[in-house]
C-alpha positions in Angstrom: -104.4 -26.2 21.0 -105.3 -25.8 18.0 -103.1 -24.8 15.0 -104.0 -21.1 14.0 -105.7 -21.9 9.8 -103.8 -19.6 7.5 -105.9 -17.2 6.3 -106.5 -16.9 2.4 -108.5 -13.9 0.6 -110.0 -15.0 -3.0 -110.4 -11.7 -4.8 -113.1 -13.0 -7.7 -116.1 -10.9 -8.5 -118.0 -14.2 -9.4 -119.9 -15.7 -6.5 -120.2 -19.1 -7.9 -116.0 -19.3 -8.0 -116.3 -17.3 -4.5 -118.4 -20.5 -2.8 -116.7 -23.5 -5.3 -113.3 -22.3 -2.8 -115.2 -21.3 0.2 -116.6 -25.0 0.3 -113.2 -26.4 -0.7 -110.6 -24.4 1.1 -112.6 -24.6 3.9 -112.7 -28.5 4.8 -109.0 -28.3 4.5 -109.3 -25.7 7.0 -108.0 -22.6 5.5 -109.7 -19.6 7.2 -111.1 -17.2 3.7 -111.8 -13.8 3.3 -113.4 -13.2 0.5 -113.5 -9.8 -1.6 -116.1 -9.1 -4.3 -114.4 -6.5 -6.6 -110.4 -5.0 -6.2 -111.9 -2.6 -3.8 -112.9 -4.3 -1.3 -109.6 -6.8 -2.3 -107.5 -3.7 -0.9 -109.0 -3.3 1.8 -108.8 -6.9 3.4 -104.9 -6.7 3.1 -104.7 -5.0 6.2 -105.8 -8.2 7.8 -102.8 -9.7 6.5 -103.0 -12.8 4.6 -100.9 -16.2 3.6 -101.8 -16.2 0.1 -103.9 -14.6 -2.3 -106.1 -15.9 -5.6 -106.6 -13.1 -7.5 -109.2 -12.8 -10.8 -107.9 -11.3 -13.6 -111.4 -10.5 -14.8 -112.4 -7.9 -12.3 -115.7 -5.5 -13.0 -113.8 -2.4 -10.9 -109.5 -2.8 -11.2 -108.4 -4.3 -14.2 -106.5 -7.7 -12.8 -103.1 -6.4 -14.2 -103.3 -3.2 -12.0 -104.8 -4.6 -9.0 -101.7 -6.7 -9.0 -99.2 -4.3 -9.3 -101.6 -2.1 -6.1 -100.9 -5.5 -3.8 -97.6 -5.8 -4.5 -96.5 -2.3 -3.6 -98.3 -2.8 -0.5 -96.8 -6.4 0.4 -93.6 -8.1 -2.0 -93.7 -10.8 -0.6 -97.5 -12.6 -0.2 -97.6 -15.6 -2.0 -100.4 -14.7 -5.4 -102.3 -17.0 -6.9 -104.1 -15.7 -10.4 -107.8 -16.7 -12.2 -107.8 -16.5 -15.6 -109.5 -17.8 -18.7 -108.3 -20.5 -21.1 -105.9 -20.0 -23.8 -104.9 -16.2 -22.1 -101.0 -16.9 -22.7 -99.9 -12.9 -23.0 -102.2 -12.5 -19.0 -100.2 -15.8 -17.5 -97.0 -14.0 -18.7 -97.5 -10.5 -17.8 -99.3 -11.4 -14.1 -96.3 -13.7 -13.3 -93.6 -11.3 -14.6 -96.0 -8.5 -12.4 -95.9 -11.1 -9.3 -98.0 -13.8 -9.1 -96.5 -16.5 -8.0 -98.8 -19.3 -10.3 -101.6 -19.0 -12.3 -104.9 -21.9 -12.7 -107.5 -21.7 -15.4 -110.9 -21.6 -14.8 -111.9 -24.3 -15.2 -110.2 -25.5 -12.9 -109.8 -28.8 -10.1 -110.4 -28.4 -6.0 -106.5 -30.8 -5.8 -104.5 -28.7 -8.2 -105.3 -25.7 -6.9 -105.1 -27.5 -2.8 -101.1 -28.1 -4.5 -100.8 -24.6 -6.5 -101.3 -23.0 -3.3 -98.9 -25.1 -1.5 -96.8 -24.7 -3.6 -96.7 -21.2 -3.4 -96.7 -20.9 0.5 -93.4 -23.5 -0.1 -91.6 -21.1 -2.1 -92.5 -18.1 0.6 -90.9 -20.5 3.8 -88.2 -21.4 0.8 -86.6 -17.6 0.1 -87.2 -16.5 3.7 -84.9 -19.9 5.2 -83.1 -20.8 1.7 -81.8 -24.4 2.5 -78.4 -25.2 1.4 -79.0 -29.0 -0.5 -82.1 -28.7 -2.4 -84.5 -31.8 -3.0 -86.8 -33.2 -5.2 -87.0 -37.1 -5.6 -83.1 -37.9 -6.5 -82.2 -34.5 -7.7 -80.1 -32.8 -5.0 -78.7 -30.0 -5.5 -76.5 -28.6 -3.0 -76.3 -25.0 -3.7 -73.1 -23.7 -1.0 -71.1 -26.2 -2.5 -72.5 -26.4 -5.8 -73.0 -30.2 -6.0 -75.6 -31.3 -8.8 -75.9 -35.7 -7.8 -79.3 -37.6 -9.6 -79.2 -40.5 -7.2 -75.5 -41.2 -6.6 -74.6 -40.0 -9.4 -72.3 -36.8 -9.8 -73.4 -34.0 -12.9 -71.1 -32.2 -14.8 -73.0 -28.7 -15.6 -71.1 -26.4 -17.7 -71.2 -22.7 -16.1 -74.1 -22.0 -17.6 -75.6 -24.8 -17.4 -75.3 -24.2 -13.4 -76.9 -21.1 -13.6 -79.9 -21.5 -14.7 -80.2 -24.7 -13.1 -79.5 -22.8 -9.7 -82.7 -20.1 -10.5 -85.1 -22.6 -10.9 -83.8 -24.6 -7.5 -84.1 -20.6 -5.7 -87.3 -20.3 -7.4 -88.8 -24.1 -6.8 -93.0 -24.7 -7.7 -92.7 -21.7 -9.2 -93.5 -20.4 -12.6 -90.7 -18.8 -13.7 -91.4 -16.8 -17.5 -88.7 -17.1 -20.2 -88.1 -13.3 -19.7 -86.8 -13.5 -16.1 -85.2 -16.4 -16.8 -83.9 -14.4 -19.4 -83.1 -10.8 -17.5 -81.2 -13.7 -15.4 -78.9 -15.3 -16.9 -77.9 -12.6 -19.6 -78.8 -9.7 -18.1 -80.4 -8.0 -20.8 -83.7 -9.2 -22.9 -82.2 -12.5 -25.1 -83.6 -14.3 -28.1 -85.6 -17.2 -26.5 -83.9 -19.2 -28.1 -80.9 -19.4 -26.3 -83.1 -20.1 -23.3 -84.7 -23.3 -24.8 -80.9 -25.0 -25.8 -79.2 -24.8 -22.5 -82.8 -26.6 -21.0 -82.3 -28.9 -23.5 -78.9 -29.1 -22.4 -79.8 -29.5 -18.5 -82.4 -31.9 -19.8 -79.8 -34.0 -21.2 -77.6 -34.2 -17.8 -80.4 -34.7 -15.1 -83.9 -36.1 -17.1 -84.1 -40.7 -17.1 -85.8 -39.1 -20.4 -85.3 -35.5 -21.2 -87.9 -36.0 -23.5 -90.3 -36.3 -20.7 -88.5 -34.6 -18.0 -90.2 -34.8 -14.5 -87.9 -32.1 -13.0 -87.8 -29.3 -15.7 -91.0 -28.6 -16.8 -92.4 -26.8 -19.2 -95.5 -24.1 -19.0 -96.1 -23.9 -22.6 -96.2 -20.3 -24.3 -94.8 -18.8 -20.6 -92.2 -20.1 -18.8 -90.2 -23.3 -17.6 -91.2 -24.9 -13.7 -88.5 -27.2 -11.3 -90.6 -29.7 -9.5 -91.2 -28.2 -6.2 -89.4 -29.7 -2.8 -90.3 -32.9 -1.7 
C-alpha cells in the first residue's frame, strides 16, 4: 500500500510559478492544491494541507493580512513565504506573524524542498519534542541541560543556555531578532544584547566561530539553528 501523499497548498498569482511548483513538487510525491489568489487559498484551507507556500504579492488580499487570517484559522500548519529580493522588512513581518520560513524569488527547487522538509520536521518536533537534540557534532539534552560538541562538554552561562534552548526548540526555523529578544528578556531590548550572546555561544560550540555551522545568521532578519539530522 502506498503512503498518502503530503498535501501542499500553493497560493501564488503567477501561472509560471505555480506551474514550476506543480511540476517540481509532484515529481517528489507531493499532492498540490493551487490558488491564484487569497480568497481561493482560504477556501482550500478546508482541505487540510500539510504545508502552505504563500506568495506575499497577491492581487486581492495583502500577503501579510492573508497570513494573519490563515493563522487565525490554523495556528500550526507550516507556512513558507515567497518574497521579492531585498524585502527584509516584509520577511521579518511575515516571520513575526507566524510564517515558518521564506524564500526569495527566484529560487531553486532543491532549496525549496529543503526548506519544506525542515518546516515539516519542525512541526513534528514541536508536537513530540525530543529530549535530546542532535545536529552534526552538537547534542543538547533538554532534560539534563547537558550540551556537547562531539565528546566535549560545553559549559554555558544561564543566558547562553536559554538562547540555545530556544534555538533548539525551533531548529531549522528562522527566528527574528524581535522574537528572540522577547523570549530571552521579556521586553524589547537593544539587539546588540542578542548579538553579544550569539557571539559568545558560537565561541563555545562552533569549530570556527567566524564560519558557523550551527547558529546561522539570516542577514537583517535573525538566526536559524541548523536542523536536526
